[in-house]
C-alpha positions, 0 to 999 in steps of 0.5 A, a space after each residue: 007080530 006075536 010076542 016072542 017067548 024065548 031069547 034069540 041068543 041063548 034060548 032061555 024063557 027067563 025074559 021079562 019087560 025091561 023098558 017101554 020106549 017111544 018111536 025114534 026118528 018118527 013123527 008118531 010117538 008110538 010106544 014099544 016094549 023091550 024085553 031083557 033075558 035074565 040069563 044072557 042079558 040080551 035086550 030085544 024088541 018084543 013084540 017087534 013091529 010087523 014086517 008089513 008095517 016097516 015101510 012106515 018107519 023107513 020113509 023118504 024122510 028117514 035121515 040115513 036114506 037122505 044122506 048128505 043131501 039132508 044137510 043142504 049147503 053143507 052136503 059136500 062136507 058130509 060127503 067128505 066125512 062119509 068117504 073117510 068112514 068108508 075108507 076106515 071100514 075098507 081098512 078093516 079088510 086090508 090084511 085079508 088078501 082081497 084082490 080081483 077074484 075076491 067078493 065082498 058081500 055087504 048086507 044092508 048096504 043102503 047107498 053102496 059107497 062102502 062097496 064102491 070103495 072096496 072095488 076101488 081099493 082092492 080091485 075086488 067084486 062087490 055084492 050089496 043086499 038090502 030090503 029096499 033100493 031106497 039107498 041107491 034108487 036114482 043114483 049113479 052106480 058103477 055096476 061093472 064090478 058091483 051087483 045090487 039086490 033087493 031081497 032077504 038073506 035067504 034070497 042070496 045066490 047059493 053059490 055066492 062064496 064071499 071072501 068077506 061079509 060085512 054088516 054095518 049096523 044091520 044085525 040089530 035090525 034083523 028079525 032072526 039074527 041067528 038064522 041069518 048068521 047060519 045062512 051066511 056061514 053056509 054060503 061062505 068059504 072056510 077063510 071068509 071074514 065076517 065083520 059086524 058093527 052094532 050098538 053096544 048096550 053096555 056103554 056110557 052113552 046108553 047110561 047117559 041118555 036112557 030111553 033117548 039113546 039112539 042105539 035103541 032106534 025104536 022100533 027099527 032095532 030088534 036087538 040091542 047087543 052086549 059083548 058077551 051075548 054077541 059073542 054067544 050068538 056068533 058062536 052058536 050060529 057058525 062063527 068063531 070070534 077073532 075079536 070084539 072091539 068095544 068101539 066101531 068105525 062110526 064116530 061115537 059122536 054121531 050116536 051121541 048127537 042123535 040121542 041128544 036130538 031125540 031128547 030135544 024132540 027135533 023134527 027129523 024130516 026137516 033140513 039139517 042145514 040149520 043144525 050143522 054148526 051146532 053139530 060141529 060145535 058138539 063134535 069139538 066138545 065131544 073130542 076129549 071123550 072120544 079119545 077115551 073110547 078104547 078104554 070106556 065104551 061109548 056105544 059101539 062095538 065091532 066083531 070080527 069072525 071066521 066060519 067054524 
């Protein structure tokens, strides 16, 4: 794609190359450039990978698509961890008055386990959108109160009117995050809740791992946000920020582990079974660090907003 001339957050032309990084979680070690805006600090892939080439980076061997099955005989333990994560995410919506008439829209839903948990917990309806059905293809999905759609945000039904919109590590992948946020705002009710979780550029994890930091996820991540420019982006595109937490629902150790594996040069298409116990040992060693995540950002942040 063509090189971008303006910052997608503040519109400034005062952007220059910040770092050049190799593709992550990918066997071909291509190099990509990230620019940084001198005015708001927004870091972005420039030029981004062509959309026609994205399938090369989201293959059947892509670890998030493989899910618990990638961990072989330990898949049951990983599934239990995933259930706890989705419980935690649904918990962020527990005080939003969701019920049988409510609709939760999850953008970039992948495997729709989060939506299934919302349907189970709140009795609501769920609507999941992704650019591919790779996350649910061949899976048993309860479609009674759940709708799954392959497409882009612009393809969503104009009368959707969600009561809650969630983006769990989606917005950093979006080629035009401002346009997406404006479109979602146009579909929403005045009381709709938006929850956005993304990697946090201004974190100790990024400082520790540099170009191997998994928050870059080169070249799948187009944006690497900081608290201030995420707040600006939301405010300029139809959303009033209630709060931004400098931590997320995802265990920060996962980001730390992925960064270490990139540094190690792991083969991401292999079975993760042989890595399981070292993963567990690392998690135990990381536990004292995790206890400080609310005072020392470790790599994740979560924004909660309402339409303006």
